[in-house]
N, C-alpha and C positions, 0 to 999 in steps of 0.2 A: 503494499499499501502505499510504503514513502516514497517508493521509486516514481510513483503518479504523480504525487503530491511537490516530489523533487523536478518532477519533468513540467509540472506546471507551473510551478517557481517561476523556470528558467523560461519559459514561453513568454509570460507574462512579463518577465525582467527583460526581455530581450524586444517585445515590444513596446515598453516605453522608452528603453535607450533608444532604439530606431526612431522613434517619432521624437526626440530630443535632438539627433542627430541630422534628419533632415530640415528639420527648424533652422538649426545651425546654418549648416551648409546656405541654408535658402537665405536667411537673415544677413550671413557676411558677402554672400552674393549681391543682393542689395545696395551695401555699401559700394561696391566698382561698378554701381550704374546698371545693374544688372535686373530682369524685372521678368521674373518668373510667377506664372501661372497655371497652377495645374488643375484638370478636370478632378472629379472626387474617384473616375477610374483610376486615373495616372497615378494619384497621389495613393492609392489603396493597393496597384503591385508593388510602386517603391516602397513604399513599407511594408510590405510581408517579405522583397528582396531583400530590405534593408533589416529585418528579423532576422531572416535564416542566416547572412553574413554576420551577426552579433551572436548570434546561437554559436555560429562554427568557430567565432576566438573565443566562446567563455570556456569549450570544450580543451581546448589548448593551453 
């Protein structure tokens, strides 16, 4: 049972960290004059892919 709880905690942490990374990159790009506007579908795909990347970094 603790294996599932640990996996759920890792998933939630990955999603939260990926959210901060996406908005930090967008915020920093805004300082250089870039204006990125994403649709909801694009944000969802980027969010999931970033969460997978963060999750893989947690494992190492």
